[in-house]
All heavy atoms as a GROMACS GRO file, in nm:
protein
  590
    1ARG      N    1   0.217  -0.336   2.106
    1ARG     CA    2   0.250  -0.236   2.007
    1ARG      C    3   0.203  -0.279   1.868
    1ARG      O    4   0.163  -0.200   1.787
    1ARG     CB    5   0.400  -0.211   2.011
    1ARG     CG    6   0.439  -0.104   1.913
    1ARG     CD    7   0.579  -0.057   1.931
    1ARG     NE    8   0.593   0.057   1.844
    1ARG     CZ    9   0.664   0.161   1.866
    1ARG    NH1   10   0.734   0.168   1.974
    1ARG    NH2   11   0.671   0.259   1.782
    2ARG      N   12   0.212  -0.405   1.842
    2ARG     CA   13   0.172  -0.456   1.711
    2ARG      C   14   0.022  -0.436   1.685
    2ARG      O   15  -0.018  -0.411   1.572
    2ARG     CB   16   0.209  -0.602   1.701
    2ARG     CG   17   0.187  -0.661   1.564
    2ARG     CD   18   0.260  -0.794   1.552
    2ARG     NE   19   0.232  -0.859   1.428
    2ARG     CZ   20   0.294  -0.833   1.315
    2ARG    NH1   21   0.388  -0.744   1.311
    2ARG    NH2   22   0.264  -0.897   1.205
    3MET      N   23  -0.058  -0.444   1.788
    3MET     CA   24  -0.202  -0.429   1.772
    3MET      C   25  -0.238  -0.289   1.723
    3MET      O   26  -0.329  -0.274   1.643
    3MET     CB   27  -0.273  -0.458   1.904
    3MET     CG   28  -0.269  -0.603   1.946
    3MET     SD   29  -0.350  -0.711   1.829
    3MET     CE   30  -0.520  -0.673   1.868
    4LYS      N   31  -0.167  -0.190   1.771
    4LYS     CA   32  -0.197  -0.053   1.728
    4LYS      C   33  -0.177  -0.037   1.578
    4LYS      O   34  -0.258   0.020   1.509
    4LYS     CB   35  -0.109   0.048   1.803
    4LYS     CG   36  -0.154   0.077   1.943
    4LYS     CD   37  -0.070   0.188   2.002
    4LYS     CE   38  -0.116   0.221   2.141
    4LYS     NZ   39  -0.036   0.327   2.201
    5SER      N   40  -0.064  -0.088   1.527
    5SER     CA   41  -0.036  -0.073   1.384
    5SER      C   42  -0.135  -0.154   1.301
    5SER      O   43  -0.172  -0.112   1.191
    5SER     CB   44   0.107  -0.112   1.351
    5SER     OG   45   0.129  -0.248   1.378
    6GLU      N   46  -0.180  -0.269   1.352
    6GLU     CA   47  -0.278  -0.347   1.278
    6GLU      C   48  -0.411  -0.273   1.267
    6GLU      O   49  -0.477  -0.279   1.164
    6GLU     CB   50  -0.298  -0.484   1.344
    6GLU     CG   51  -0.181  -0.578   1.324
    6GLU     CD   52  -0.197  -0.709   1.397
    6GLU    OE1   53  -0.306  -0.733   1.454
    6GLU    OE2   54  -0.101  -0.787   1.398
    7LYS      N   55  -0.449  -0.204   1.372
    7LYS     CA   56  -0.572  -0.125   1.367
    7LYS      C   57  -0.560  -0.013   1.264
    7LYS      O   58  -0.655   0.017   1.193
    7LYS     CB   59  -0.603  -0.065   1.504
    7LYS     CG   60  -0.654  -0.166   1.604
    7LYS     CD   61  -0.685  -0.100   1.736
    7LYS     CE   62  -0.729  -0.201   1.839
    7LYS     NZ   63  -0.752  -0.141   1.970
    8LYS      N   64  -0.443   0.048   1.258
    8LYS     CA   65  -0.423   0.157   1.163
    8LYS      C   66  -0.426   0.107   1.020
    8LYS      O   67  -0.475   0.174   0.931
    8LYS     CB   68  -0.292   0.230   1.195
    8LYS     CG   69  -0.300   0.308   1.323
    8LYS     CD   70  -0.168   0.374   1.358
    8LYS     CE   71  -0.181   0.446   1.490
    8LYS     NZ   72  -0.055   0.500   1.537
    9VAL      N   73  -0.372  -0.012   0.999
    9VAL     CA   74  -0.374  -0.070   0.864
    9VAL      C   75  -0.516  -0.106   0.826
    9VAL      O   76  -0.557  -0.088   0.712
    9VAL     CB   77  -0.282  -0.194   0.856
    9VAL    CG1   78  -0.302  -0.269   0.727
    9VAL    CG2   79  -0.137  -0.152   0.871
   10ARG      N   80  -0.594  -0.155   0.924
   10ARG     CA   81  -0.732  -0.196   0.896
   10ARG      C   82  -0.816  -0.081   0.844
   10ARG      O   83  -0.907  -0.102   0.766
   10ARG     CB   84  -0.796  -0.256   1.021
   10ARG     CG   85  -0.809  -0.406   1.010
   10ARG     CD   86  -0.888  -0.464   1.124
   10ARG     NE   87  -0.792  -0.526   1.215
   10ARG     CZ   88  -0.791  -0.510   1.345
   10ARG    NH1   89  -0.882  -0.438   1.404
   10ARG    NH2   90  -0.700  -0.569   1.419
   11LYS      N   91  -0.787   0.042   0.888
   11LYS     CA   92  -0.869   0.154   0.841
   11LYS      C   93  -0.850   0.178   0.691
   11LYS      O   94  -0.936   0.234   0.626
   11LYS     CB   95  -0.840   0.282   0.920
   11LYS     CG   96  -0.711   0.353   0.889
   11LYS     CD   97  -0.699   0.481   0.969
   11LYS     CE   98  -0.567   0.551   0.942
   11LYS     NZ   99  -0.549   0.669   1.023
   12PHE      N  100  -0.738   0.130   0.635
   12PHE     CA  101  -0.714   0.143   0.491
   12PHE      C  102  -0.750   0.016   0.416
   12PHE      O  103  -0.778   0.021   0.297
   12PHE     CB  104  -0.566   0.176   0.463
   12PHE     CG  105  -0.523   0.310   0.515
   12PHE    CD1  106  -0.417   0.322   0.603
   12PHE    CD2  107  -0.587   0.426   0.476
   12PHE    CE1  108  -0.375   0.444   0.651
   12PHE    CE2  109  -0.547   0.549   0.523
   12PHE     CZ  110  -0.441   0.558   0.611
   13SER      N  111  -0.748  -0.098   0.482
   13SER     CA  112  -0.765  -0.226   0.412
   13SER      C  113  -0.906  -0.244   0.356
   13SER      O  114  -0.927  -0.327   0.267
   13SER     CB  115  -0.730  -0.343   0.503
   13SER     OG  116  -0.816  -0.346   0.614
   14ASP      N  117  -1.003  -0.169   0.405
   14ASP     CA  118  -1.140  -0.179   0.354
   14ASP      C  119  -1.157  -0.107   0.220
   14ASP      O  120  -1.257  -0.126   0.152
   14ASP     CB  121  -1.240  -0.120   0.454
   14ASP     CG  122  -1.237  -0.195   0.586
   14ASP    OD1  123  -1.197  -0.313   0.588
   14ASP    OD2  124  -1.277  -0.135   0.687
   15LEU      N  125  -1.061  -0.025   0.184
   15LEU     CA  126  -1.072   0.056   0.063
   15LEU      C  127  -1.035  -0.023  -0.062
   15LEU      O  128  -0.954  -0.116  -0.056
   15LEU     CB  129  -0.980   0.179   0.074
   15LEU     CG  130  -1.003   0.272   0.194
   15LEU    CD1  131  -0.898   0.382   0.195
   15LEU    CD2  132  -1.141   0.332   0.192
   16THR      N  133  -1.094   0.016  -0.174
   16THR     CA  134  -1.058  -0.046  -0.302
   16THR      C  135  -0.925   0.012  -0.349
   16THR      O  136  -0.874   0.110  -0.293
   16THR     CB  137  -1.165  -0.017  -0.409
   16THR    OG1  138  -1.166   0.124  -0.434
   16THR    CG2  139  -1.302  -0.063  -0.364
   17ASP      N  140  -0.869  -0.048  -0.454
   17ASP     CA  141  -0.742   0.002  -0.507
   17ASP      C  142  -0.753   0.147  -0.553
   17ASP      O  143  -0.663   0.227  -0.530
   17ASP     CB  144  -0.695  -0.086  -0.624
   17ASP     CG  145  -0.646  -0.222  -0.577
   17ASP    OD1  146  -0.640  -0.245  -0.454
   17ASP    OD2  147  -0.614  -0.306  -0.663
   18ALA      N  148  -0.862   0.180  -0.619
   18ALA     CA  149  -0.882   0.316  -0.667
   18ALA      C  150  -0.890   0.414  -0.550
   18ALA      O  151  -0.832   0.523  -0.555
   18ALA     CB  152  -1.007   0.325  -0.753
   19GLU      N  153  -0.962   0.373  -0.445
   19GLU     CA  154  -0.973   0.459  -0.327
   19GLU      C  155  -0.839   0.474  -0.258
   19GLU      O  156  -0.806   0.582  -0.208
   19GLU     CB  157  -1.076   0.401  -0.228
   19GLU     CG  158  -1.219   0.411  -0.278
   19GLU     CD  159  -1.318   0.334  -0.190
   19GLU    OE1  160  -1.280   0.233  -0.128
   19GLU    OE2  161  -1.434   0.379  -0.184
   20LEU      N  162  -0.759   0.367  -0.257
   20LEU     CA  163  -0.626   0.374  -0.198
   20LEU      C  164  -0.536   0.471  -0.276
   20LEU      O  165  -0.460   0.547  -0.218
   20LEU     CB  166  -0.561   0.236  -0.191
   20LEU     CG  167  -0.605   0.146  -0.076
   20LEU    CD1  168  -0.544   0.007  -0.091
   20LEU    CD2  169  -0.569   0.206   0.058
   21ASN      N  170  -0.547   0.465  -0.408
   21ASN     CA  171  -0.467   0.557  -0.489
   21ASN      C  172  -0.508   0.702  -0.466
   21ASN      O  173  -0.424   0.791  -0.460
   21ASN     CB  174  -0.478   0.521  -0.638
   21ASN     CG  175  -0.391   0.402  -0.673
   21ASN    OD1  176  -0.277   0.391  -0.630
   21ASN    ND2  177  -0.446   0.310  -0.751
   22ASP      N  178  -0.639   0.725  -0.451
   22ASP     CA  179  -0.687   0.860  -0.419
   22ASP      C  180  -0.637   0.903  -0.282
   22ASP      O  181  -0.594   1.017  -0.263
   22ASP     CB  182  -0.840   0.865  -0.421
   22ASP     CG  183  -0.897   0.855  -0.561
   22ASP    OD1  184  -0.821   0.877  -0.658
   22ASP    OD2  185  -1.017   0.826  -0.574
   23LYS      N  186  -0.642   0.810  -0.185
   23LYS     CA  187  -0.595   0.840  -0.050
   23LYS      C  188  -0.446   0.872  -0.051
   23LYS      O  189  -0.401   0.964   0.017
   23LYS     CB  190  -0.624   0.719   0.042
   23LYS     CG  191  -0.592   0.743   0.185
   23LYS     CD  192  -0.691   0.838   0.247
   23LYS     CE  193  -0.668   0.852   0.395
   23LYS     NZ  194  -0.743   0.962   0.454
   24LEU      N  195  -0.370   0.798  -0.132
   24LEU     CA  196  -0.226   0.821  -0.143
   24LEU      C  197  -0.199   0.962  -0.197
   24LEU      O  198  -0.114   1.034  -0.146
   24LEU     CB  199  -0.163   0.716  -0.233
   24LEU     CG  200  -0.012   0.720  -0.250
   24LEU    CD1  201   0.058   0.703  -0.116
   24LEU    CD2  202   0.034   0.613  -0.347
   25LYS      N  203  -0.276   1.001  -0.298
   25LYS     CA  204  -0.261   1.134  -0.355
   25LYS      C  205  -0.293   1.242  -0.250
   25LYS      O  206  -0.221   1.341  -0.237
   25LYS     CB  207  -0.354   1.150  -0.477
   25LYS     CG  208  -0.327   1.273  -0.559
   25LYS     CD  209  -0.427   1.294  -0.670
   25LYS     CE  210  -0.442   1.176  -0.761
   25LYS     NZ  211  -0.536   1.202  -0.873
   26ASP      N  212  -0.401   1.219  -0.175
   26ASP     CA  213  -0.439   1.314  -0.069
   26ASP      C  214  -0.331   1.324   0.039
   26ASP      O  215  -0.299   1.433   0.085
   26ASP     CB  216  -0.571   1.273  -0.004
   26ASP     CG  217  -0.690   1.285  -0.099
   26ASP    OD1  218  -0.677   1.354  -0.202
   26ASP    OD2  219  -0.794   1.224  -0.068
   27LEU      N  220  -0.277   1.209   0.078
   27LEU     CA  221  -0.174   1.209   0.183
   27LEU      C  222  -0.047   1.278   0.137
   27LEU      O  223   0.017   1.351   0.214
   27LEU     CB  224  -0.143   1.065   0.227
   27LEU     CG  225  -0.250   0.997   0.312
   27LEU    CD1  226  -0.222   0.847   0.322
   27LEU    CD2  227  -0.256   1.060   0.450
   28LYS      N  228  -0.010   1.258   0.011
   28LYS     CA  229   0.109   1.326  -0.042
   28LYS      C  230   0.088   1.477  -0.046
   28LYS      O  231   0.180   1.554  -0.016
   28LYS     CB  232   0.145   1.272  -0.181
   28LYS     CG  233   0.209   1.136  -0.176
   28LYS     CD  234   0.251   1.090  -0.315
   28LYS     CE  235   0.324   0.958  -0.309
   28LYS     NZ  236   0.376   0.919  -0.440
   29SER      N  237  -0.032   1.518  -0.082
   29SER     CA  238  -0.065   1.660  -0.082
   29SER      C  239  -0.060   1.716   0.060
   29SER      O  240  -0.008   1.825   0.083
   29SER     CB  241  -0.203   1.680  -0.144
   29SER     OG  242  -0.243   1.813  -0.135
   30GLU      N  243  -0.115   1.639   0.155
   30GLU     CA  244  -0.113   1.681   0.295
   30GLU      C  245   0.030   1.693   0.345
   30GLU      O  246   0.065   1.789   0.415
   30GLU     CB  247  -0.190   1.580   0.381
   30GLU     CG  248  -0.194   1.616   0.527
   30GLU     CD  249  -0.264   1.511   0.612
   30GLU    OE1  250  -0.335   1.425   0.557
   30GLU    OE2  251  -0.246   1.517   0.735
   31LEU      N  252   0.116   1.597   0.308
   31LEU     CA  253   0.256   1.602   0.350
   31LEU      C  254   0.325   1.726   0.294
   31LEU      O  255   0.401   1.793   0.366
   31LEU     CB  256   0.329   1.475   0.304
   31LEU     CG  257   0.476   1.464   0.343
   31LEU    CD1  258   0.493   1.467   0.495
   31LEU    CD2  259   0.538   1.339   0.285
   32PHE      N  260   0.297   1.758   0.168
   32PHE     CA  261   0.354   1.879   0.109
   32PHE      C  262   0.313   2.003   0.189
   32PHE      O  263   0.395   2.088   0.221
   32PHE     CB  264   0.309   1.893  -0.037
   32PHE     CG  265   0.353   2.021  -0.101
   32PHE    CD1  266   0.482   2.036  -0.149
   32PHE    CD2  267   0.266   2.128  -0.109
   32PHE    CE1  268   0.523   2.157  -0.206
   32PHE    CE2  269   0.306   2.249  -0.166
   32PHE     CZ  270   0.435   2.262  -0.215
   33ASN      N  271   0.183   2.010   0.221
   33ASN     CA  272   0.133   2.125   0.296
   33ASN      C  273   0.194   2.132   0.436
   33ASN      O  274   0.227   2.241   0.484
   33ASN     CB  275  -0.020   2.120   0.305
   33ASN     CG  276  -0.086   2.148   0.173
   33ASN    OD1  277  -0.033   2.222   0.090
   33ASN    ND2  278  -0.200   2.088   0.150
   34LEU      N  279   0.209   2.017   0.501
   34LEU     CA  280   0.270   2.015   0.634
   34LEU      C  281   0.415   2.062   0.628
   34LEU      O  282   0.460   2.138   0.713
   34LEU     CB  283   0.263   1.874   0.694
   34LEU     CG  284   0.126   1.826   0.738
   34LEU    CD1  285   0.131   1.678   0.775
   34LEU    CD2  286   0.074   1.908   0.855
   35ARG      N  287   0.487   2.016   0.526
   35ARG     CA  288   0.628   2.059   0.512
   35ARG      C  289   0.636   2.209   0.484
   35ARG      O  290   0.725   2.277   0.534
   35ARG     CB  291   0.695   1.980   0.399
   35ARG     CG  292   0.728   1.839   0.438
   35ARG     CD  293   0.797   1.766   0.325
   35ARG     NE  294   0.849   1.639   0.369
   35ARG     CZ  295   0.873   1.538   0.288
   35ARG    NH1  296   0.850   1.550   0.158
   35ARG    NH2  297   0.921   1.425   0.335
   36PHE      N  298   0.544   2.258   0.404
   36PHE     CA  299   0.541   2.401   0.373
   36PHE      C  300   0.513   2.481   0.500
   36PHE      O  301   0.580   2.582   0.527
   36PHE     CB  302   0.435   2.429   0.267
   36PHE     CG  303   0.441   2.566   0.209
   36PHE    CD1  304   0.534   2.598   0.112
   36PHE    CD2  305   0.355   2.665   0.253
   36PHE    CE1  306   0.541   2.725   0.060
   36PHE    CE2  307   0.361   2.794   0.202
   36PHE     CZ  308   0.455   2.823   0.105
   37GLN      N  309   0.415   2.436   0.578
   37GLN     CA  310   0.384   2.503   0.705
   37GLN      C  311   0.503   2.500   0.799
   37GLN      O  312   0.531   2.598   0.869
   37GLN     CB  313   0.263   2.437   0.772
   37GLN     CG  314   0.132   2.463   0.705
   37GLN     CD  315   0.017   2.387   0.769
   37GLN    OE1  316   0.033   2.328   0.876
   37GLN    NE2  317  -0.098   2.386   0.704
   38ASN      N  318   0.574   2.386   0.801
   38ASN     CA  319   0.689   2.374   0.888
   38ASN      C  320   0.798   2.472   0.847
   38ASN      O  321   0.862   2.535   0.932
   38ASN     CB  322   0.742   2.230   0.885
   38ASN     CG  323   0.840   2.200   0.994
   38ASN    OD1  324   0.828   2.251   1.106
   38ASN    ND2  325   0.938   2.118   0.964
   39ALA      N  326   0.820   2.486   0.718
   39ALA     CA  327   0.924   2.575   0.667
   39ALA      C  328   0.893   2.721   0.697
   39ALA      O  329   0.984   2.802   0.719
   39ALA     CB  330   0.942   2.554   0.517
   40THR      N  331   0.764   2.755   0.699
   40THR     CA  332   0.726   2.894   0.725
   40THR      C  333   0.698   2.919   0.873
   40THR      O  334   0.655   3.028   0.910
   40THR     CB  335   0.602   2.932   0.642
   40THR    OG1  336   0.495   2.844   0.674
   40THR    CG2  337   0.633   2.926   0.493
   41GLY      N  338   0.719   2.816   0.954
   41GLY     CA  339   0.701   2.833   1.099
   41GLY      C  340   0.556   2.834   1.145
   41GLY      O  341   0.526   2.879   1.254
   42GLN      N  342   0.464   2.784   1.064
   42GLN     CA  343   0.322   2.786   1.098
   42GLN      C  344   0.272   2.654   1.152
   42GLN      O  345   0.158   2.644   1.197
   42GLN     CB  346   0.239   2.823   0.975
   42GLN     CG  347   0.267   2.962   0.924
   42GLN     CD  348   0.195   2.990   0.793
   42GLN    OE1  349   0.143   2.899   0.730
   42GLN    NE2  350   0.193   3.116   0.752
   43LEU      N  351   0.356   2.548   1.147
   43LEU     CA  352   0.311   2.416   1.190
   43LEU      C  353   0.308   2.407   1.342
   43LEU      O  354   0.408   2.432   1.408
   43LEU     CB  355   0.405   2.309   1.131
   43LEU     CG  356   0.364   2.165   1.153
   43LEU    CD1  357   0.229   2.138   1.088
   43LEU    CD2  358   0.468   2.072   1.094
   44GLN      N  359   0.191   2.372   1.397
   44GLN     CA  360   0.174   2.362   1.541
   44GLN      C  361   0.238   2.236   1.598
   44GLN      O  362   0.302   2.240   1.701
   44GLN     CB  363   0.024   2.362   1.576
   44GLN     CG  364  -0.052   2.484   1.527
   44GLN     CD  365  -0.009   2.612   1.598
   44GLN    OE1  366   0.024   2.609   1.715
   44GLN    NE2  367  -0.007   2.721   1.526
   45ASN      N  368   0.216   2.123   1.530
   45ASN     CA  369   0.264   1.995   1.580
   45ASN      C  370   0.351   1.926   1.475
   45ASN      O  371   0.298   1.864   1.382
   45ASN     CB  372   0.143   1.907   1.616
   45ASN     CG  373   0.182   1.776   1.677
   45ASN    OD1  374   0.299   1.749   1.696
   45ASN    ND2  375   0.083   1.693   1.705
   46PRO      N  376   0.482   1.932   1.488
   46PRO     CA  377   0.572   1.871   1.388
   46PRO      C  378   0.557   1.719   1.376
   46PRO      O  379   0.596   1.660   1.277
   46PRO     CB  380   0.712   1.906   1.438
   46PRO     CG  381   0.693   2.019   1.533
   46PRO     CD  382   0.556   2.006   1.589
   47MET      N  383   0.498   1.654   1.478
   47MET     CA  384   0.479   1.509   1.472
   47MET      C  385   0.381   1.469   1.362
   47MET      O  386   0.381   1.354   1.318
   47MET     CB  387   0.431   1.454   1.606
   47MET     CG  388   0.540   1.451   1.711
   47MET     SD  389   0.484   1.386   1.867
   47MET     CE  390   0.428   1.223   1.820
   48GLN      N  391   0.300   1.564   1.316
   48GLN     CA  392   0.204   1.535   1.209
   48GLN      C  393   0.277   1.489   1.082
   48GLN      O  394   0.224   1.408   1.006
   48GLN     CB  395   0.121   1.658   1.176
   48GLN     CG  396   0.018   1.693   1.281
   48GLN     CD  397  -0.056   1.821   1.245
   48GLN    OE1  398   0.006   1.926   1.232
   48GLN    NE2  399  -0.185   1.809   1.228
   49ILE      N  400   0.396   1.542   1.059
   49ILE     CA  401   0.472   1.504   0.939
   49ILE      C  402   0.505   1.356   0.944
   49ILE      O  403   0.484   1.283   0.846
   49ILE     CB  404   0.600   1.589   0.927
   49ILE    CG1  405   0.563   1.735   0.897
   49ILE    CG2  406   0.692   1.534   0.818
   49ILE    CD1  407   0.680   1.831   0.896
   50GLY      N  408   0.553   1.308   1.057
   50GLY     CA  409   0.586   1.166   1.071
   50GLY      C  410   0.465   1.076   1.059
   50GLY      O  411   0.471   0.970   0.996
   51LEU      N  412   0.353   1.119   1.118
   51LEU     CA  413   0.231   1.040   1.110
   51LEU      C  414   0.181   1.030   0.965
   51LEU      O  415   0.136   0.925   0.921
   51LEU     CB  416   0.122   1.101   1.198
   51LEU     CG  417   0.151   1.099   1.349
   51LEU    CD1  418   0.042   1.176   1.424
   51LEU    CD2  419   0.161   0.957   1.400
   52CYS      N  420   0.192   1.139   0.895
   52CYS     CA  421   0.149   1.142   0.755
   52CYS      C  422   0.238   1.049   0.671
   52CYS      O  423   0.189   0.974   0.587
   52CYS     CB  424   0.154   1.286   0.702
   52CYS     SG  425   0.084   1.305   0.538
   53LYS      N  426   0.369   1.052   0.695
   53LYS     CA  427   0.462   0.966   0.623
   53LYS      C  428   0.431   0.818   0.649
   53LYS      O  429   0.437   0.735   0.558
   53LYS     CB  430   0.605   0.994   0.664
   53LYS     CG  431   0.662   1.124   0.610
   53LYS     CD  432   0.795   1.150   0.676
   53LYS     CE  433   0.900   1.193   0.579
   53LYS     NZ  434   1.030   1.215   0.644
   54LYS      N  435   0.397   0.786   0.772
   54LYS     CA  436   0.364   0.647   0.806
   54LYS      C  437   0.236   0.602   0.738
   54LYS      O  438   0.226   0.488   0.692
   54LYS     CB  439   0.354   0.630   0.958
   54LYS     CG  440   0.489   0.633   1.025
   54LYS     CD  441   0.477   0.613   1.175
   54LYS     CE  442   0.616   0.620   1.237
   54LYS     NZ  443   0.611   0.598   1.382
   55ASP      N  444   0.138   0.692   0.730
   55ASP     CA  445   0.014   0.659   0.659
   55ASP      C  446   0.041   0.634   0.511
   55ASP      O  447  -0.015   0.544   0.450
   55ASP     CB  448  -0.091   0.768   0.677
   55ASP     CG  449  -0.163   0.760   0.811
   55ASP    OD1  450  -0.153   0.655   0.878
   55ASP    OD2  451  -0.230   0.858   0.847
   56ILE      N  452   0.130   0.716   0.452
   56ILE     CA  453   0.168   0.696   0.312
   56ILE      C  454   0.231   0.559   0.294
   56ILE      O  455   0.198   0.484   0.202
   56ILE     CB  456   0.264   0.808   0.265
   56ILE    CG1  457   0.188   0.940   0.252
   56ILE    CG2  458   0.330   0.771   0.132
   56ILE    CD1  459   0.276   1.061   0.226
   57ALA      N  460   0.320   0.522   0.386
   57ALA     CA  461   0.385   0.391   0.379
   57ALA      C  462   0.285   0.279   0.393
   57ALA      O  463   0.294   0.176   0.324
   57ALA     CB  464   0.492   0.381   0.487
   58ARG      N  465   0.186   0.295   0.481
   58ARG     CA  466   0.083   0.192   0.500
   58ARG      C  467   0.002   0.171   0.371
   58ARG      O  468  -0.024   0.058   0.330
   58ARG     CB  469  -0.011   0.230   0.614
   58ARG     CG  470   0.050   0.214   0.750
   58ARG     CD  471  -0.051   0.245   0.859
   58ARG     NE  472   0.014   0.242   0.988
   58ARG     CZ  473   0.045   0.349   1.060
   58ARG    NH1  474   0.013   0.469   1.017
   58ARG    NH2  475   0.107   0.337   1.175
   59VAL      N  476  -0.036   0.281   0.309
   59VAL     CA  477  -0.114   0.272   0.186
   59VAL      C  478  -0.031   0.208   0.075
   59VAL      O  479  -0.078   0.118   0.004
   59VAL     CB  480  -0.165   0.412   0.142
   59VAL    CG1  481  -0.225   0.407   0.003
   59VAL    CG2  482  -0.267   0.464   0.242
   60LYS      N  483   0.095   0.248   0.062
   60LYS     CA  484   0.181   0.190  -0.041
   60LYS      C  485   0.202   0.041  -0.018
   60LYS      O  486   0.205  -0.037  -0.113
   60LYS     CB  487   0.317   0.262  -0.044
   60LYS     CG  488   0.315   0.395  -0.112
   60LYS     CD  489   0.455   0.452  -0.120
   60LYS     CE  490   0.462   0.574  -0.208
   60LYS     NZ  491   0.600   0.622  -0.225
   61THR      N  492   0.217   0.002   0.108
   61THR     CA  493   0.235  -0.139   0.142
   61THR      C  494   0.112  -0.220   0.102
   61THR      O  495   0.124  -0.328   0.042
   61THR     CB  496   0.264  -0.155   0.292
   61THR    OG1  497   0.382  -0.083   0.325
   61THR    CG2  498   0.280  -0.301   0.330
   62LEU      N  499  -0.006  -0.170   0.134
   62LEU     CA  500  -0.128  -0.241   0.097
   62LEU      C  501  -0.141  -0.255  -0.055
   62LEU      O  502  -0.176  -0.362  -0.105
   62LEU     CB  503  -0.251  -0.167   0.150
   62LEU     CG  504  -0.290  -0.198   0.294
   62LEU    CD1  505  -0.402  -0.104   0.338
   62LEU    CD2  506  -0.335  -0.341   0.308
   63LEU      N  507  -0.110  -0.147  -0.128
   63LEU     CA  508  -0.118  -0.153  -0.273
   63LEU      C  509  -0.021  -0.256  -0.329
   63LEU      O  510  -0.055  -0.334  -0.418
   63LEU     CB  511  -0.090  -0.015  -0.333
   63LEU     CG  512  -0.202   0.088  -0.321
   63LEU    CD1  513  -0.153   0.226  -0.361
   63LEU    CD2  514  -0.322   0.047  -0.405
   64ARG      N  515   0.100  -0.260  -0.273
   64ARG     CA  516   0.202  -0.354  -0.320
   64ARG      C  517   0.162  -0.499  -0.287
   64ARG      O  518   0.180  -0.588  -0.369
   64ARG     CB  519   0.337  -0.320  -0.258
   64ARG     CG  520   0.451  -0.408  -0.303
   64ARG     CD  521   0.483  -0.391  -0.450
   64ARG     NE  522   0.597  -0.475  -0.484
   64ARG     CZ  523   0.612  -0.533  -0.600
   64ARG    NH1  524   0.523  -0.515  -0.696
   64ARG    NH2  525   0.717  -0.608  -0.624
   65GLU      N  526   0.108  -0.520  -0.167
   65GLU     CA  527   0.064  -0.655  -0.129
   65GLU      C  528  -0.044  -0.705  -0.224
   65GLU      O  529  -0.044  -0.821  -0.265
   65GLU     CB  530   0.012  -0.656   0.014
   65GLU     CG  531   0.119  -0.650   0.119
   65GLU     CD  532   0.065  -0.637   0.260
   65GLU    OE1  533  -0.058  -0.615   0.276
   65GLU    OE2  534   0.144  -0.647   0.355
   66ARG      N  535  -0.136  -0.617  -0.258
   66ARG     CA  536  -0.244  -0.655  -0.350
   66ARG      C  537  -0.189  -0.683  -0.489
   66ARG      O  538  -0.233  -0.775  -0.558
   66ARG     CB  539  -0.350  -0.546  -0.356
   66ARG     CG  540  -0.429  -0.534  -0.227
   66ARG     CD  541  -0.529  -0.424  -0.232
   66ARG     NE  542  -0.598  -0.408  -0.104
   66ARG     CZ  543  -0.695  -0.324  -0.084
   66ARG    NH1  544  -0.737  -0.244  -0.181
   66ARG    NH2  545  -0.752  -0.315   0.034
   67GLU      N  546  -0.092  -0.602  -0.530
   67GLU     CA  547  -0.030  -0.621  -0.662
   67GLU      C  548   0.039  -0.758  -0.669
   67GLU      O  549   0.026  -0.830  -0.768
   67GLU     CB  550   0.072  -0.508  -0.684
   67GLU     CG  551   0.141  -0.508  -0.817
   67GLU     CD  552   0.241  -0.395  -0.828
   67GLU    OE1  553   0.211  -0.283  -0.785
   67GLU    OE2  554   0.353  -0.420  -0.878
   68LEU      N  555   0.109  -0.794  -0.563
   68LEU     CA  556   0.178  -0.923  -0.561
   68LEU      C  557   0.080  -1.039  -0.554
   68LEU      O  558   0.102  -1.144  -0.613
   68LEU     CB  559   0.274  -0.929  -0.442
   68LEU     CG  560   0.396  -0.838  -0.452
   68LEU    CD1  561   0.475  -0.841  -0.323
   68LEU    CD2  562   0.484  -0.875  -0.569
   69ALA      N  563  -0.032  -1.020  -0.482
   69ALA     CA  564  -0.132  -1.125  -0.472
   69ALA      C  565  -0.198  -1.152  -0.608
   69ALA      O  566  -0.230  -1.266  -0.639
   69ALA     CB  567  -0.238  -1.086  -0.369
   70GLN      N  568  -0.215  -1.048  -0.686
   70GLN     CA  569  -0.275  -1.065  -0.819
   70GLN      C  570  -0.179  -1.134  -0.915
   70GLN      O  571  -0.221  -1.205  -1.006
   70GLN     CB  572  -0.316  -0.930  -0.878
   70GLN     CG  573  -0.437  -0.870  -0.812
   70GLN     CD  574  -0.471  -0.731  -0.867
   70GLN    OE1  575  -0.394  -0.674  -0.944
   70GLN    NE2  576  -0.585  -0.679  -0.827
   71ALA      N  577  -0.050  -1.115  -0.895
   71ALA     CA  578   0.051  -1.172  -0.983
   71ALA      C  579   0.063  -1.323  -0.965
   71ALA      O  580   0.109  -1.394  -1.055
   71ALA     CB  581   0.186  -1.107  -0.958
   72GLU      N  582   0.020  -1.374  -0.851
   72GLU     CA  583   0.032  -1.519  -0.825
   72GLU      C  584  -0.066  -1.600  -0.906
   72GLU      O  585  -0.170  -1.564  -0.942
   72GLU     CB  586   0.011  -1.548  -0.677
   72GLU     CG  587   0.125  -1.498  -0.594
   72GLU     CD  588   0.104  -1.526  -0.445
   72GLU    OE1  589  -0.001  -1.584  -0.409
   72GLU    OE2  590   0.192  -1.491  -0.366
   0.00000   0.00000   0.00000
């Protein structure tokens, strides 16, 4: 199970900080749209909301790890 999450993190780890911030903005926008679709009954797969939230957490974690590494 751990290998799967490491692969998912790797797809973001190649990005620069600026690209990560852009990705975070895009993911938050996507989450808003998914929630809106869910509220109006148009969302086909409700699991997309959870996947989007996990991607947001992955990006935030990478940004925080880099921030702490720079502080050392």
